[in-house]
C-alpha atoms as one frame of an Amber mdcrd trajectory, in Angstrom:
protein
  93.752 101.901 120.671  96.411 101.580 118.101  96.143  98.675 115.314  99.119
  96.913 114.756 100.272  94.888 112.016 103.250  92.748 111.648 104.800  91.592
 108.339 107.038  88.825 108.385 109.483  86.820 106.597 110.084  89.843 104.273
 113.128  90.094 102.225 113.801  93.165 101.574 112.329  95.784 104.405 112.831
  98.609 102.702 111.301  98.013  99.372 108.109  96.345 101.490 107.890  99.283
 103.540 107.801 101.215 100.372 105.309  99.470  98.561 102.992  99.691 101.716
 103.260 103.119 102.185 102.706 103.677  98.529  99.579 101.438  99.457  98.530
 103.464 102.456  98.699 106.805  99.686  96.159 105.231  96.858  94.007 105.073
 100.335  94.417 108.827 101.235  96.409 107.716 104.281  99.304 109.903 105.958
 102.148 108.360 106.746 105.221 108.488 109.017 108.180 106.104 108.085 110.260
 105.786 110.833 113.775 104.469 110.197 116.888 103.213 112.044 119.421 105.867
 110.768 119.808 108.492 107.870 120.954 105.880 105.713 118.285 103.783 105.234
 116.137 107.077 105.018 118.159 107.885 101.894 117.627 104.655 100.518 113.898
 104.864 101.335 113.611 108.264  99.900 115.824 107.134  96.639 113.659 103.942
  96.343 110.394 105.656  96.260 111.881 108.243  93.933 113.254 105.126  91.625
 110.639 102.265  91.897 108.345 102.809  88.549 105.853 100.075  89.914 104.796
 102.126  93.188 104.000 104.864  90.855 104.778 108.947  92.323 104.912 108.858
  96.091 105.102 112.669  97.506 107.038 112.335 100.777 109.823 114.416 102.403
 111.735 114.705 105.772 109.559 116.378 108.664 111.888 119.591 108.382 111.076
 119.962 104.804 108.766 123.366 104.839 105.865 121.175 102.856 105.980 117.832
 105.133 102.355 119.269 106.422 100.796 118.810 103.606 103.145 115.804 102.333
 101.647 112.274 102.904 104.567 110.146 103.321 107.204 111.496 106.123 110.493
 109.810 106.371 112.019 110.379 109.543 114.628 109.154 112.013 114.194 111.073
 115.054 110.867 110.784 115.850 110.030 114.686 116.304 107.831 116.612 115.204
 105.228 114.003 114.545 102.912 116.008 111.845 100.546 112.990 111.943  98.757
 110.351 113.691  97.283 107.804 110.856 100.309 105.393 110.077 103.711 104.931
 111.826 105.853 102.399 109.735 108.217 101.258 111.922 111.595 100.213 110.594
 114.144 100.193 113.525 114.750  97.714 115.633 112.928  98.932 118.767 109.928
  99.756 119.254 108.906 103.466 118.740 107.637 104.887 122.155 105.365 107.148
 120.747 103.513 104.504 118.637 100.363 104.636 120.787  99.308 108.353 119.479
  99.156 106.993 116.206  95.661 105.055 114.535  97.959 102.151 113.098 101.639
 100.817 113.233 103.348  98.860 110.944 106.441  96.030 111.940 108.163  94.900
 109.368 110.335  91.692 109.916 112.846  90.492 107.515 114.172  86.632 107.107
 117.232  88.071 109.152 117.981  86.291 112.406 118.811  89.199 114.749 116.114
  91.091 113.043 113.668  88.596 113.710 114.637  87.870 117.019 114.115  91.890
 117.968 110.769  91.528 115.996 109.785  89.065 118.729 110.944  91.378 121.498
 108.265  93.996 119.682 105.738  91.425 119.353 105.982  90.663 123.095 105.671
  94.242 124.355 102.886  95.113 122.164 100.878  91.904 123.389 101.971  91.715
 126.951 100.010  95.497 126.996  96.785  94.514 125.608  96.966  95.221 122.235
  95.538  92.982 119.097  97.907  91.941 116.730  97.489  90.522 112.742 100.372
  89.038 111.358 100.867  88.961 107.489 103.747  86.577 106.547 104.780  87.514
 103.236 107.021  84.772 102.797 103.828  82.742 102.159 103.206  84.441  98.888
 106.829  83.625  97.390 106.431  80.254  97.333
């Protein structure tokens, strides 16, 4: 069964996604980052290239010729799915294919609408019997 982790009270979802992707990469895991739209995918891509504290994290889109050997895939469509290790969801709705992954990461910002959508996703997973771990990142900034 997919392990689900919610990271809550996040100031910047894309920056947090970059940090979590870098952490997964450092552990040798493959990550699919499921972005809400092409603009978010582009922001995520730029941030991975320009954040020196993260270091270099190899990444590309699923259509890239090197996608099958690249540890971080940045995607907006959900197909083709090239790995089954970690899915990092940045969309407001639950990804219909999440259960084929070993781990799902959900990031919820401080924005009221995003928090409401995050609660909906949380209930969706919980009501289907998934065990959910939560990580309150707001506590770290206090």
